[in-house]
Residue frames relative to the residue before (quaternion, step in Angstrom):
aa qw qx qy qz dx dy dz
X 1.0000 0.0000 0.0000 0.0000 0.00 0.00 0.00
X 0.2959 -0.7476 0.5735 0.1567 3.61 -0.78 0.94
X 0.2706 -0.7704 0.5511 0.1718 3.52 -0.89 0.86
X 0.0233 -0.7874 0.6154 0.0265 3.51 -1.00 0.80
X 0.3417 -0.7329 0.5542 0.1973 3.56 -1.11 0.69
X 0.0949 -0.7702 0.6299 -0.0319 3.51 -1.08 1.08
X 0.3521 -0.7185 0.5755 0.1691 3.53 -1.24 0.61
X 0.3812 -0.7039 0.5478 0.2432 3.48 -1.14 0.81
X 0.0814 -0.7609 0.6413 0.0560 3.59 -1.00 0.80
X 0.4176 -0.6994 0.5584 0.1574 3.33 -1.30 0.96
X 0.2875 -0.7050 0.6132 0.2105 3.58 -1.37 0.37
X 0.5331 -0.6606 0.4457 0.2841 3.38 -0.90 0.95
X 0.8307 0.2401 -0.1392 0.4825 3.64 -0.82 0.78
X 0.7752 0.2125 -0.1933 0.5626 3.62 1.18 0.12
X 0.5034 -0.6589 0.4569 0.3219 3.57 -1.20 0.37
X 0.3908 0.7225 -0.4518 0.3479 3.64 1.26 0.25
X 0.1201 -0.7711 0.6206 0.0759 3.61 -0.93 0.93
X 0.2929 -0.7451 0.5827 0.1399 3.50 -1.29 0.63
X 0.1272 -0.7458 0.6477 0.0898 3.56 -1.09 0.76
X 0.3285 -0.7373 0.5475 0.2210 3.57 -0.77 0.96
X 0.2461 -0.7109 0.6183 0.2273 3.59 -1.19 0.62
X 0.5153 -0.6832 0.4199 0.3023 3.59 -0.70 1.06
X 0.6483 -0.5838 0.3576 0.3331 3.45 -1.13 0.80
X 0.6224 0.5412 -0.3180 0.4676 3.63 1.08 -0.86
X 0.6573 0.4693 -0.3257 0.4916 3.68 0.91 -0.74
X 0.6797 0.4932 -0.3071 0.4477 3.63 0.84 -0.90
X 0.6262 0.4775 -0.3405 0.5138 3.72 1.16 -0.43
X 0.6718 0.5204 -0.3060 0.4292 3.56 0.78 -1.01
X 0.8058 0.2789 -0.1181 0.5089 3.61 0.85 -0.88
X 0.3648 -0.7766 0.4211 0.2940 3.63 1.40 0.27
X 0.1932 0.7826 -0.5572 0.1992 3.56 0.82 1.13
X 0.0013 -0.8191 0.5728 -0.0300 3.57 -0.69 1.10
X 0.6763 -0.4454 0.3726 0.4532 3.62 -1.31 0.20
X 0.7381 0.3832 -0.2922 0.4722 3.53 -0.98 0.90
X 0.4866 0.6188 -0.4364 0.4358 3.59 1.29 -0.22
X 0.1846 -0.7885 0.5775 0.1033 3.60 -1.01 0.61
X 0.0650 -0.8335 0.5481 0.0252 3.46 -0.81 0.96
X 0.3109 -0.7037 0.5918 0.2406 3.69 -1.09 0.64
X 0.1995 -0.7958 0.5664 0.0783 3.51 -0.98 0.85
X 0.1774 -0.7733 0.6079 0.0312 3.53 -1.07 0.93
X 0.1485 -0.8054 0.5660 0.0948 3.58 -0.97 0.76
X 0.0470 0.7728 -0.6293 0.0666 3.52 -1.00 0.78
X 0.2848 -0.6861 0.6173 0.2592 3.64 -1.29 -0.18
X 0.3966 -0.7025 0.5387 0.2429 3.47 -1.27 0.65
X 0.7570 -0.3979 0.2510 0.4535 3.54 -1.33 -0.15
X 0.6781 0.4607 -0.2906 0.4934 3.59 1.27 -0.23
X 0.4825 -0.7109 0.3591 0.3647 3.49 1.42 0.24
X 0.3710 0.6693 -0.5031 0.4016 3.58 1.22 0.79
X 0.5444 -0.6157 0.4770 0.3114 3.46 -1.32 0.91
X 0.0756 -0.7512 0.6535 0.0537 3.58 -1.17 0.71
X 0.1121 -0.7921 0.5990 0.0332 3.52 -0.76 1.15
X 0.0897 -0.7914 0.6043 0.0209 3.58 -0.82 0.98
X 0.1537 -0.7845 0.5996 0.0386 3.60 -0.76 1.22
X 0.0709 -0.7741 0.6280 0.0355 3.51 -1.05 0.94
X 0.3996 -0.7070 0.5255 0.2537 3.66 -0.64 0.95
X 0.1397 -0.8085 0.5701 0.0418 3.67 -0.56 1.18
X 0.8117 0.0951 0.0077 0.5763 3.57 1.06 -0.62
X 0.2814 -0.7661 0.5726 0.0778 3.45 -0.83 1.24
X 0.2751 -0.8488 0.4297 0.1385 3.60 0.09 1.38
X 0.0267 0.8487 -0.5281 -0.0062 3.68 1.15 -0.03
């Protein structure tokens, strides 16, 4: 698994945050607008947040 770094961006007027998916990953896995992902949260042995995304709908 290749590690990529992404930055959290906020949305004005809401508590929602956005994470960008790097272009290389979107191309490799054909991720497009309209795709839906489930997100699971956990912590690792150093008590760091771990986010795991699973595509549950391919929005073709």
